[in-house]
C-alpha positions in Angstrom: 109.3 22.5 25.7 111.2 21.2 28.8 114.4 23.2 28.1 112.5 26.6 27.9 110.8 25.7 31.2 114.3 25.0 32.8 115.5 28.3 31.5 112.5 30.2 32.7 112.5 28.6 36.1 116.3 29.4 36.5 115.8 33.0 35.5 112.9 33.3 38.0 115.0 31.8 40.7 117.9 34.2 40.0 115.6 37.3 40.0 114.2 36.1 43.4 117.7 35.7 44.8 118.8 39.1 43.6 115.8 40.8 45.0 116.2 39.0 48.3 119.9 40.1 48.5 118.9 43.7 47.7 116.3 43.7 50.4 119.0 42.4 52.8 121.4 45.1 51.7 118.9 47.8 52.2 117.9 46.4 55.6 121.7 46.3 56.7 122.4 49.8 55.4 119.2 51.1 57.1 120.1 49.4 60.4 123.7 50.6 60.4 122.9 54.3 59.6 119.9 54.2 62.0 122.1 53.0 64.9 124.7 55.6 64.2 122.2 58.4 64.1 120.4 57.2 67.2 123.7 56.8 69.2 124.6 60.4 68.3 127.7 59.2 66.6 126.5 60.8 63.4 124.5 64.1 62.7 121.7 64.4 60.1 124.3 66.0 57.7 126.3 62.9 57.8 123.8 61.0 55.6 124.1 63.7 52.9 127.9 63.5 53.2 127.8 59.6 52.9 125.6 59.9 49.8 128.0 62.4 48.3 131.0 60.3 49.2 129.5 57.2 47.6 128.5 59.1 44.5 132.0 60.8 44.0 134.2 57.8 45.2 132.3 55.0 43.7 130.4 56.4 40.7 129.4 52.9 39.5 127.4 52.3 42.7 123.9 53.6 42.0 120.9 54.1 44.2 122.5 55.5 47.4 121.5 59.0 47.1 120.4 60.8 50.3 116.8 60.3 49.9 117.3 56.5 49.2 119.4 56.1 52.3 116.7 57.8 54.4 114.2 55.3 52.8 116.6 52.5 53.9 116.5 53.9 57.4 112.8 54.2 57.4 112.5 50.6 56.1 114.6 49.4 58.9 113.0 51.5 61.6 109.4 50.5 60.4 110.1 46.8 60.7 112.9 46.3 63.2 110.6 45.6 66.2 108.0 43.7 64.2 107.7 40.0 64.8 107.3 38.1 61.6 105.3 34.9 61.8 105.9 32.3 59.0 102.6 31.2 57.4 102.4 27.5 57.9 
């Protein structure tokens, strides 16, 4: 049925858009924290304090524990210098 196809297509598009925005968020957080650490503006303990601050101040924001923030940094650091070529 055509309506069901429209619903399914829109749902798939919404999921892709959300996933793309999450990747963008994780990239930006990783870049920000990575730069702060590399410029010696922040010490390693600051990441733990940031995670604690987010958890205590914004308990509805999930997924920004210390380990996950370090994964965001690793994600950024792993791909920041890579050149991505569009497959055409």
